[in-house]
C-alpha positions as YAML, in Angstrom:
chain: A
units: angstrom
residues:
- id: 1
  name: MET
  ca: [-3.18, -17.35, 17.51]
- id: 2
  name: ALA
  ca: [-4.61, -13.81, 17.42]
- id: 3
  name: GLY
  ca: [-3.12, -13.14, 20.83]
- id: 4
  name: MET
  ca: [0.42, -14.20, 19.96]
- id: 5
  name: PRO
  ca: [3.05, -11.64, 21.03]
- id: 6
  name: PRO
  ca: [4.94, -9.51, 18.51]
- id: 7
  name: PRO
  ca: [8.62, -10.26, 17.92]
- id: 8
  name: ASP
  ca: [9.81, -7.62, 20.41]
- id: 9
  name: ASP
  ca: [8.13, -9.59, 23.22]
- id: 10
  name: PHE
  ca: [10.14, -12.78, 22.57]
- id: 11
  name: GLN
  ca: [12.53, -13.58, 25.38]
- id: 12
  name: PRO
  ca: [15.95, -15.20, 24.79]
- id: 13
  name: SER
  ca: [16.88, -18.50, 26.40]
- id: 14
  name: LEU
  ca: [18.60, -18.36, 29.78]
- id: 15
  name: PHE
  ca: [21.56, -20.04, 28.11]
- id: 16
  name: GLU
  ca: [21.92, -17.42, 25.37]
- id: 17
  name: GLU
  ca: [23.33, -13.94, 25.34]
- id: 18
  name: PRO
  ca: [20.41, -11.49, 25.40]
- id: 19
  name: LEU
  ca: [19.65, -9.85, 22.07]
- id: 20
  name: ASP
  ca: [18.69, -6.24, 21.58]
- id: 21
  name: ARG
  ca: [15.31, -5.48, 20.02]
- id: 22
  name: HIS
  ca: [16.71, -4.99, 16.50]
- id: 23
  name: GLU
  ca: [18.51, -8.34, 16.56]
- id: 24
  name: GLN
  ca: [15.40, -10.08, 17.88]
- id: 25
  name: PHE
  ca: [13.24, -8.57, 15.16]
- id: 26
  name: MET
  ca: [15.71, -9.37, 12.39]
- id: 27
  name: GLN
  ca: [16.28, -12.96, 13.52]
- id: 28
  name: GLU
  ca: [12.54, -13.59, 13.75]
- id: 29
  name: ALA
  ca: [12.03, -11.90, 10.38]
- id: 30
  name: ALA
  ca: [14.62, -14.19, 8.77]
- id: 31
  name: ARG
  ca: [13.03, -17.29, 10.30]
- id: 32
  name: LEU
  ca: [9.56, -16.34, 9.09]
- id: 33
  name: ALA
  ca: [10.71, -15.25, 5.63]
- id: 34
  name: ALA
  ca: [12.51, -18.55, 5.00]
- id: 35
  name: ALA
  ca: [9.22, -20.44, 5.36]
- id: 36
  name: LEU
  ca: [6.94, -18.13, 3.35]
- id: 37
  name: PRO
  ca: [6.00, -18.84, -0.28]
- id: 38
  name: ALA
  ca: [7.87, -16.70, -2.79]
- id: 39
  name: THR
  ca: [4.62, -15.33, -4.21]
- id: 40
  name: LEU
  ca: [3.62, -13.79, -0.86]
- id: 41
  name: ARG
  ca: [5.16, -10.34, -0.57]
- id: 42
  name: PHE
  ca: [4.78, -8.46, 2.70]
- id: 43
  name: GLY
  ca: [5.66, -4.78, 3.04]
- id: 44
  name: THR
  ca: [4.79, -1.61, 4.88]
- id: 45
  name: SER
  ca: [2.99, 1.51, 3.72]
- id: 46
  name: SER
  ca: [6.01, 3.82, 3.46]
- id: 47
  name: TRP
  ca: [9.18, 3.35, 5.53]
- id: 48
  name: THR
  ca: [10.31, 6.78, 6.76]
- id: 49
  name: TYR
  ca: [9.46, 6.38, 10.45]
- id: 50
  name: PRO
  ca: [12.18, 7.27, 12.98]
- id: 51
  name: GLY
  ca: [10.12, 5.38, 15.59]
- id: 52
  name: TRP
  ca: [11.26, 2.12, 13.96]
- id: 53
  name: SER
  ca: [14.87, 2.78, 14.98]
- id: 54
  name: GLY
  ca: [16.05, 0.00, 17.25]
- id: 55
  name: MET
  ca: [13.61, -2.43, 15.61]
- id: 56
  name: VAL
  ca: [13.67, -2.31, 11.80]
- id: 57
  name: TYR
  ca: [16.61, 0.11, 11.73]
- id: 58
  name: ARG
  ca: [19.91, -0.42, 13.46]
- id: 59
  name: ARG
  ca: [20.73, 3.30, 13.46]
- id: 60
  name: SER
  ca: [18.67, 6.41, 14.13]
- id: 61
  name: TYR
  ca: [17.49, 8.60, 11.27]
- id: 62
  name: PRO
  ca: [16.26, 12.20, 11.12]
- id: 63
  name: LYS
  ca: [12.63, 12.93, 10.28]
- id: 64
  name: THR
  ca: [13.59, 14.18, 6.80]
- id: 65
  name: GLY
  ca: [16.47, 13.88, 4.39]
- id: 66
  name: ALA
  ca: [17.34, 10.18, 4.76]
- id: 67
  name: THR
  ca: [14.68, 8.56, 2.59]
- id: 68
  name: ALA
  ca: [16.99, 6.52, 0.36]
- id: 69
  name: PRO
  ca: [19.33, 5.32, 3.16]
- id: 70
  name: MET
  ca: [16.31, 4.24, 5.20]
- id: 71
  name: LEU
  ca: [14.93, 2.39, 2.16]
- id: 72
  name: ALA
  ca: [18.23, 0.57, 1.72]
- id: 73
  name: GLU
  ca: [18.21, -0.63, 5.34]
- id: 74
  name: TYR
  ca: [14.49, -1.45, 5.19]
- id: 75
  name: ALA
  ca: [15.03, -3.67, 2.15]
- id: 76
  name: ARG
  ca: [17.68, -5.68, 4.00]
- id: 77
  name: CYS
  ca: [15.00, -7.05, 6.33]
- id: 78
  name: PRO
  ca: [14.19, -10.47, 4.81]
- id: 79
  name: LEU
  ca: [10.52, -10.32, 5.81]
- id: 80
  name: PHE
  ca: [9.95, -7.23, 3.65]
- id: 81
  name: ARG
  ca: [9.68, -8.16, -0.02]
- id: 82
  name: THR
  ca: [8.01, -4.94, -1.18]
- id: 83
  name: VAL
  ca: [7.08, -1.50, 0.14]
- id: 84
  name: GLY
  ca: [4.31, 0.97, -0.58]
- id: 85
  name: VAL
  ca: [5.54, 4.33, -1.88]
- id: 86
  name: ASP
  ca: [2.94, 6.81, -0.65]
- id: 87
  name: SER
  ca: [4.82, 10.05, -1.39]
- id: 88
  name: PHE
  ca: [4.30, 9.70, -5.16]
- id: 89
  name: PHE
  ca: [0.59, 10.34, -4.54]
- id: 90
  name: TYR
  ca: [1.29, 14.00, -3.76]
- id: 91
  name: ARG
  ca: [3.77, 14.77, -6.52]
- id: 92
  name: PRO
  ca: [5.36, 12.79, -9.35]
- id: 93
  name: PRO
  ca: [8.91, 11.71, -8.48]
- id: 94
  name: THR
  ca: [11.93, 13.30, -10.07]
- id: 95
  name: PRO
  ca: [14.46, 11.20, -12.01]
- id: 96
  name: GLU
  ca: [16.96, 11.88, -9.21]
- id: 97
  name: VAL
  ca: [14.65, 10.36, -6.56]
- id: 98
  name: LEU
  ca: [13.88, 7.36, -8.75]
- id: 99
  name: GLU
  ca: [17.58, 6.70, -9.32]
- id: 100
  name: GLU
  ca: [18.29, 6.99, -5.59]
- id: 101
  name: TYR
  ca: [15.62, 4.39, -4.91]
- id: 102
  name: ARG
  ca: [16.93, 2.07, -7.64]
- id: 103
  name: HIS
  ca: [20.44, 2.17, -6.18]
- id: 104
  name: ALA
  ca: [19.07, 1.56, -2.67]
- id: 105
  name: LEU
  ca: [17.17, -1.61, -3.57]
- id: 106
  name: PRO
  ca: [18.39, -5.19, -4.03]
- id: 107
  name: ALA
  ca: [17.55, -7.18, -7.14]
- id: 108
  name: GLY
  ca: [14.02, -8.56, -7.28]
- id: 109
  name: PHE
  ca: [12.51, -5.97, -4.94]
- id: 110
  name: PRO
  ca: [9.36, -4.40, -6.50]
- id: 111
  name: LEU
  ca: [7.75, -1.19, -5.29]
- id: 112
  name: VAL
  ca: [4.00, -0.66, -4.99]
- id: 113
  name: MET
  ca: [3.82, 2.97, -6.06]
- id: 114
  name: LYS
  ca: [0.87, 5.28, -5.64]
- id: 115
  name: VAL
  ca: [0.08, 7.27, -8.78]
- id: 116
  name: TRP
  ca: [-0.03, 11.09, -8.59]
- id: 117
  name: ASP
  ca: [-3.43, 12.25, -7.31]
- id: 118
  name: GLN
  ca: [-3.68, 14.83, -10.10]
- id: 119
  name: ILE
  ca: [-4.67, 11.81, -12.20]
- id: 120
  name: THR
  ca: [-6.95, 10.05, -9.69]
- id: 121
  name: SER
  ca: [-8.68, 12.92, -7.83]
- id: 122
  name: TYR
  ca: [-12.12, 13.44, -9.43]
- id: 123
  name: ALA
  ca: [-12.85, 16.80, -7.83]
- id: 124
  name: LEU
  ca: [-10.41, 19.51, -6.86]
- id: 125
  name: ASN
  ca: [-11.08, 19.08, -3.16]
- id: 126
  name: SER
  ca: [-7.80, 17.66, -1.89]
- id: 127
  name: PRO
  ca: [-5.67, 19.61, 0.63]
- id: 128
  name: ARG
  ca: [-3.13, 20.28, -2.09]
- id: 129
  name: HIS
  ca: [-5.74, 21.75, -4.43]
- id: 130
  name: HIS
  ca: [-7.10, 23.84, -1.55]
- id: 131
  name: MET
  ca: [-3.60, 25.23, -0.97]
- id: 132
  name: LEU
  ca: [-3.24, 26.07, -4.67]
- id: 133
  name: ARG
  ca: [-6.55, 27.93, -4.64]
- id: 134
  name: GLN
  ca: [-5.38, 29.95, -1.63]
- id: 135
  name: LEU
  ca: [-2.26, 30.88, -3.59]
- id: 136
  name: GLY
  ca: [-4.38, 31.90, -6.57]
- id: 137
  name: VAL
  ca: [-2.85, 29.24, -8.81]
- id: 138
  name: THR
  ca: [-6.17, 27.84, -10.00]
- id: 139
  name: PRO
  ca: [-9.55, 29.57, -10.39]
- id: 140
  name: LEU
  ca: [-11.41, 26.27, -10.17]
- id: 141
  name: GLN
  ca: [-13.76, 25.57, -7.28]
- id: 142
  name: PRO
  ca: [-13.62, 22.47, -5.05]
- id: 143
  name: SER
  ca: [-16.73, 21.01, -6.69]
- id: 144
  name: ASP
  ca: [-15.33, 21.35, -10.21]
- id: 145
  name: ARG
  ca: [-14.14, 18.23, -11.97]
- id: 146
  name: ASN
  ca: [-10.39, 17.94, -12.19]
- id: 147
  name: PRO
  ca: [-9.54, 18.33, -15.91]
- id: 148
  name: ASP
  ca: [-6.64, 15.87, -15.52]
- id: 149
  name: TRP
  ca: [-8.76, 13.11, -13.98]
- id: 150
  name: LEU
  ca: [-7.85, 9.85, -15.74]
- id: 151
  name: ASN
  ca: [-5.68, 11.63, -18.30]
- id: 152
  name: PRO
  ca: [-3.64, 8.80, -19.86]
- id: 153
  name: THR
  ca: [-1.15, 11.11, -21.58]
- id: 154
  name: LEU
  ca: [-0.28, 12.89, -18.34]
- id: 155
  name: CYS
  ca: [-0.07, 9.55, -16.55]
- id: 156
  name: VAL
  ca: [2.41, 8.12, -19.04]
- id: 157
  name: ASP
  ca: [4.50, 11.29, -19.30]
- id: 158
  name: ALA
  ca: [4.67, 12.18, -15.60]
- id: 159
  name: VAL
  ca: [4.41, 8.80, -13.86]
- id: 160
  name: ILE
  ca: [4.71, 5.58, -15.83]
- id: 161
  name: GLY
  ca: [7.40, 6.58, -18.32]
- id: 162
  name: PRO
  ca: [9.89, 7.98, -15.77]
- id: 163
  name: ALA
  ca: [9.31, 5.09, -13.36]
- id: 164
  name: LEU
  ca: [9.98, 2.47, -16.01]
- id: 165
  name: GLU
  ca: [13.03, 4.34, -17.28]
- id: 166
  name: TYR
  ca: [14.75, 5.02, -13.96]
- id: 167
  name: LEU
  ca: [13.50, 2.21, -11.69]
- id: 168
  name: GLY
  ca: [13.63, -0.68, -14.15]
- id: 169
  name: GLU
  ca: [12.58, -3.96, -12.49]
- id: 170
  name: HIS
  ca: [11.71, -2.13, -9.27]
- id: 171
  name: ALA
  ca: [8.68, -0.49, -10.91]
- id: 172
  name: GLY
  ca: [6.48, -3.26, -9.54]
- id: 173
  name: VAL
  ca: [2.90, -1.97, -9.36]
- id: 174
  name: PHE
  ca: [1.30, 1.37, -10.22]
- id: 175
  name: LEU
  ca: [-1.48, 1.84, -7.67]
- id: 176
  name: PHE
  ca: [-4.31, 4.21, -8.57]
- id: 177
  name: GLU
  ca: [-5.99, 5.37, -5.35]
- id: 178
  name: PHE
  ca: [-9.39, 6.98, -5.95]
- id: 179
  name: GLU
  ca: [-10.65, 8.99, -3.01]
- id: 180
  name: ALA
  ca: [-14.40, 8.96, -2.40]
- id: 181
  name: ILE
  ca: [-16.10, 10.53, -5.41]
- id: 182
  name: PRO
  ca: [-18.60, 13.22, -4.30]
- id: 183
  name: ARG
  ca: [-22.31, 12.48, -4.71]
- id: 184
  name: SER
  ca: [-22.64, 15.78, -6.57]
- id: 185
  name: ALA
  ca: [-20.68, 14.20, -9.44]
- id: 186
  name: HIS
  ca: [-23.64, 11.85, -10.16]
- id: 187
  name: LEU
  ca: [-21.14, 9.28, -11.41]
- id: 188
  name: THR
  ca: [-22.85, 5.91, -11.67]
- id: 189
  name: VAL
  ca: [-21.18, 2.55, -11.21]
- id: 190
  name: ALA
  ca: [-21.43, 1.93, -14.94]
- id: 191
  name: GLY
  ca: [-20.10, 5.41, -15.71]
- id: 192
  name: PHE
  ca: [-17.07, 4.95, -13.47]
- id: 193
  name: ALA
  ca: [-16.39, 1.56, -15.05]
- id: 194
  name: GLU
  ca: [-16.55, 3.09, -18.54]
- id: 195
  name: HIS
  ca: [-14.00, 5.74, -17.55]
- id: 196
  name: LEU
  ca: [-11.68, 3.06, -16.19]
- id: 197
  name: ASP
  ca: [-12.09, 0.99, -19.35]
- id: 198
  name: ARG
  ca: [-11.08, 3.89, -21.61]
- id: 199
  name: PHE
  ca: [-8.23, 4.95, -19.35]
- id: 200
  name: PHE
  ca: [-6.55, 1.57, -18.95]
- id: 201
  name: GLY
  ca: [-7.15, 0.83, -22.62]
- id: 202
  name: ALA
  ca: [-4.93, 3.82, -23.40]
- id: 203
  name: LEU
  ca: [-2.05, 2.93, -21.04]
- id: 204
  name: PRO
  ca: [0.99, 0.88, -22.07]
- id: 205
  name: LYS
  ca: [0.62, -2.87, -21.77]
- id: 206
  name: GLY
  ca: [3.08, -4.74, -19.60]
- id: 207
  name: PRO
  ca: [3.30, -2.81, -16.31]
- id: 208
  name: ARG
  ca: [1.18, -3.97, -13.40]
- id: 209
  name: TYR
  ca: [-1.73, -1.67, -12.53]
- id: 210
  name: ALA
  ca: [-4.03, -1.78, -9.50]
- id: 211
  name: VAL
  ca: [-7.06, 0.26, -8.43]
- id: 212
  name: GLU
  ca: [-8.09, 1.16, -4.89]
- id: 213
  name: ILE
  ca: [-11.46, 2.83, -4.44]
- id: 214
  name: ARG
  ca: [-13.04, 4.60, -1.48]
- id: 215
  name: THR
  ca: [-16.60, 4.71, -2.89]
- id: 216
  name: PRO
  ca: [-18.30, 1.53, -1.59]
- id: 217
  name: GLN
  ca: [-21.17, 1.49, -4.10]
- id: 218
  name: HIS
  ca: [-18.66, 1.10, -6.94]
- id: 219
  name: LEU
  ca: [-17.82, -2.41, -5.71]
- id: 220
  name: ALA
  ca: [-20.08, -3.95, -8.34]
- id: 221
  name: PRO
  ca: [-19.83, -6.20, -11.43]
- id: 222
  name: PRO
  ca: [-19.17, -3.36, -13.97]
- id: 223
  name: TYR
  ca: [-16.18, -2.17, -11.94]
- id: 224
  name: PHE
  ca: [-14.65, -5.64, -11.61]
- id: 225
  name: ALA
  ca: [-15.35, -6.37, -15.28]
- id: 226
  name: ALA
  ca: [-13.48, -3.23, -16.37]
- id: 227
  name: LEU
  ca: [-10.46, -4.22, -14.29]
- id: 228
  name: ARG
  ca: [-10.48, -7.78, -15.57]
- id: 229
  name: ALA
  ca: [-10.67, -6.63, -19.20]
- id: 230
  name: HIS
  ca: [-7.31, -4.90, -18.78]
- id: 231
  name: GLN
  ca: [-5.67, -7.28, -16.26]
- id: 232
  name: VAL
  ca: [-5.81, -4.64, -13.51]
- id: 233
  name: ALA
  ca: [-5.94, -5.74, -9.86]
- id: 234
  name: HIS
  ca: [-8.57, -4.65, -7.37]
- id: 235
  name: VAL
  ca: [-6.94, -3.49, -4.14]
- id: 236
  name: PHE
  ca: [-8.60, -4.99, -1.08]
- id: 237
  name: ASN
  ca: [-8.40, -2.11, 1.36]
- id: 238
  name: ALA
  ca: [-9.22, -1.82, 5.04]
- id: 239
  name: TRP
  ca: [-10.35, 1.80, 5.29]
- id: 240
  name: THR
  ca: [-12.63, 3.98, 7.42]
- id: 241
  name: HIS
  ca: [-15.76, 3.93, 5.28]
- id: 242
  name: MET
  ca: [-15.14, 0.85, 3.14]
- id: 243
  name: PRO
  ca: [-16.55, -2.65, 3.66]
- id: 244
  name: THR
  ca: [-14.08, -4.97, 5.34]
- id: 245
  name: ILE
  ca: [-11.63, -6.94, 3.25]
- id: 246
  name: GLY
  ca: [-13.68, -10.03, 4.08]
- id: 247
  name: ALA
  ca: [-16.82, -8.35, 2.72]
- id: 248
  name: GLN
  ca: [-14.97, -7.32, -0.44]
- id: 249
  name: LEU
  ca: [-13.95, -10.94, -0.91]
- id: 250
  name: LEU
  ca: [-17.62, -11.93, -1.05]
- id: 251
  name: HIS
  ca: [-17.73, -10.56, -4.59]
- id: 252
  name: ASP
  ca: [-17.16, -13.62, -6.77]
- id: 253
  name: ASP
  ca: [-15.26, -11.63, -9.39]
- id: 254
  name: ALA
  ca: [-13.04, -9.59, -7.07]
- id: 255
  name: LEU
  ca: [-9.82, -11.41, -8.07]
- id: 256
  name: THR
  ca: [-9.35, -9.79, -11.45]
- id: 257
  name: THR
  ca: [-5.84, -10.76, -12.59]
- id: 258
  name: ASP
  ca: [-2.74, -12.82, -11.73]
- id: 259
  name: PHE
  ca: [-1.73, -10.67, -8.77]
- id: 260
  name: THR
  ca: [-3.60, -9.28, -5.78]
- id: 261
  name: ILE
  ca: [-3.01, -6.47, -3.31]
- id: 262
  name: ALA
  ca: [-4.25, -6.09, 0.25]
- id: 263
  name: ARG
  ca: [-3.74, -2.80, 2.05]
- id: 264
  name: ALA
  ca: [-4.32, -2.88, 5.81]
- id: 265
  name: LEU
  ca: [-4.74, 0.83, 6.40]
- id: 266
  name: LEU
  ca: [-7.31, 1.52, 9.13]
- id: 267
  name: ARG
  ca: [-9.78, -0.32, 11.27]
- id: 268
  name: PRO
  ca: [-13.22, 0.39, 9.73]
- id: 269
  name: GLY
  ca: [-14.82, 3.36, 11.46]
- id: 270
  name: ARG
  ca: [-11.52, 4.89, 12.65]
- id: 271
  name: THR
  ca: [-10.29, 8.06, 10.94]
- id: 272
  name: PHE
  ca: [-6.72, 8.59, 9.79]
- id: 273
  name: ASN
  ca: [-6.18, 11.58, 12.09]
- id: 274
  name: ASP
  ca: [-7.48, 9.67, 15.12]
- id: 275
  name: ALA
  ca: [-5.08, 6.82, 14.36]
- id: 276
  name: VAL
  ca: [-2.12, 9.16, 13.99]
- id: 277
  name: GLU
  ca: [-2.86, 10.76, 17.35]
- id: 278
  name: ALA
  ca: [-3.34, 7.39, 19.06]
- id: 279
  name: PHE
  ca: [-0.48, 5.35, 17.58]
- id: 280
  name: ALA
  ca: [2.58, 7.54, 16.92]
- id: 281
  name: PRO
  ca: [5.55, 6.89, 17.04]
- id: 282
  name: TYR
  ca: [4.52, 3.44, 15.70]
- id: 283
  name: ASP
  ca: [6.93, 1.31, 17.69]
- id: 284
  name: ARG
  ca: [4.44, -1.21, 19.12]
- id: 285
  name: ILE
  ca: [1.00, -2.76, 18.59]
- id: 286
  name: GLN
  ca: [-1.51, -0.59, 20.44]
- id: 287
  name: ASP
  ca: [-4.90, -1.88, 19.26]
- id: 288
  name: ALA
  ca: [-4.69, -5.45, 17.95]
- id: 289
  name: PHE
  ca: [-7.22, -6.21, 15.22]
- id: 290
  name: PRO
  ca: [-7.40, -10.02, 14.89]
- id: 291
  name: GLU
  ca: [-10.55, -9.90, 12.75]
- id: 292
  name: GLY
  ca: [-8.64, -7.81, 10.22]
- id: 293
  name: HIS
  ca: [-5.86, -10.42, 10.25]
- id: 294
  name: ASP
  ca: [-8.43, -13.14, 9.61]
- id: 295
  name: ASP
  ca: [-9.69, -11.32, 6.50]
- id: 296
  name: ILE
  ca: [-6.18, -10.84, 5.14]
- id: 297
  name: LEU
  ca: [-5.24, -14.46, 5.74]
- id: 298
  name: THR
  ca: [-8.38, -15.60, 3.91]
- id: 299
  name: LEU
  ca: [-7.44, -13.35, 0.99]
- id: 300
  name: ILE
  ca: [-3.89, -14.74, 0.98]
- id: 301
  name: ASP
  ca: [-5.24, -18.28, 0.83]
- id: 302
  name: ARG
  ca: [-7.62, -17.39, -1.99]
- id: 303
  name: ALA
  ca: [-4.90, -15.66, -4.00]
- id: 304
  name: LEU
  ca: [-2.36, -18.46, -3.56]
- id: 305
  name: ALA
  ca: [-5.01, -21.00, -4.58]
- id: 306
  name: HIS
  ca: [-5.34, -19.07, -7.85]
- id: 307
  name: ALA
  ca: [-1.54, -19.14, -8.32]
- id: 308
  name: ALA
  ca: [-1.51, -15.38, -7.92]
- id: 309
  name: THR
  ca: [1.21, -13.23, -6.42]
- id: 310
  name: ILE
  ca: [-0.15, -11.30, -3.46]
- id: 311
  name: PHE
  ca: [1.24, -8.06, -2.07]
- id: 312
  name: VAL
  ca: [0.21, -7.37, 1.54]
- id: 313
  name: ILE
  ca: [0.87, -3.77, 2.56]
- id: 314
  name: ALA
  ca: [0.35, -2.76, 6.21]
- id: 315
  name: ASN
  ca: [0.05, 0.77, 7.55]
- id: 316
  name: ASN
  ca: [1.11, 1.91, 11.01]
- id: 317
  name: ARG
  ca: [-2.43, 3.19, 11.56]
- id: 318
  name: PHE
  ca: [-3.92, -0.30, 11.25]
- id: 319
  name: GLU
  ca: [-2.79, -1.46, 14.71]
- id: 320
  name: GLY
  ca: [0.03, 0.84, 15.77]
- id: 321
  name: SER
  ca: [3.15, -0.59, 14.10]
- id: 322
  name: SER
  ca: [3.13, -2.00, 10.58]
- id: 323
  name: PRO
  ca: [6.37, -4.04, 10.93]
- id: 324
  name: LEU
  ca: [4.85, -5.88, 13.90]
- id: 325
  name: THR
  ca: [1.52, -6.29, 12.09]
- id: 326
  name: ILE
  ca: [3.40, -7.98, 9.25]
- id: 327
  name: ALA
  ca: [5.40, -10.21, 11.60]
- id: 328
  name: ASN
  ca: [2.21, -11.34, 13.32]
- id: 329
  name: LEU
  ca: [0.45, -11.98, 10.00]
- id: 330
  name: ALA
  ca: [3.41, -14.06, 8.80]
- id: 331
  name: ARG
  ca: [3.50, -16.03, 12.03]
- id: 332
  name: ARG
  ca: [-0.23, -16.76, 11.92]
- id: 333
  name: PHE
  ca: [0.01, -17.78, 8.25]
- id: 334
  name: LEU
  ca: [2.71, -20.33, 9.05]
- id: 335
  name: LEU
  ca: [1.20, -21.69, 12.27]
- id: 336
  name: ARG
  ca: [-2.24, -22.61, 10.92]
...
């Protein structure tokens, strides 16, 4: 099954009018979606890729300035039942942007939204903080601890409150992505878990929260226990320096609440920049990763067996084209 062709390789019958690539993709997407369980939600990591025109998108879009119209067309694809909003990681969204997204989305379509990195970045070493230092905005050094790290008041005021107010039902999951914490921080597994416990204890109850970490040694019982105490999901992520999703599943307590998230981001060992250079413009599979599919399918089975909703988010840098990664995952799920 791993070698099955993506939807754009399907050939029409000799007795049918040939379909263009967009029609082929959409017809296959509808067929797959009709057979999938309602609690399995596939989506891509962002959606603003002009290279998807002629496949996901009927029309062509510019590189910037058409975010909401692209989202509206994206959400009409029946195979996509969610989408990862990556841009919120770099700045909190304005009410105007949130309202545009709400009007673009159909009922019952939840977003998986990254939380502003001012809240999740332990040290001030991100490219954005580096730029601010160059501009003289902050006197802090890269090794200094970010004073807003895990600040619940800032999180509610800048992120959670506006999203709930302006997005309504579309505020599906708030995803806290923690970049690798520097060794110089001397933050133990137990210490990190204690910070998470205090932070999530101070956030409003009701919204869905999820945590993605990039520090492998923190995948330990105290971390999972802190998430479980507050009904927060662990995000199973395929990332450069993280254990595989299959290895993360070996932790008996890794399913921490009634929903689960998988993020297929990168093949382990491959850097983000290398993947961008190799795979753009993201219109076809360029490096199939069947072992990664196997891990995700195992996670899907485990989550569904626990009656949990599972969000599966694929990135273009995983194999070359996230829409085709999702179509192949859906096909393999149904053909087993």
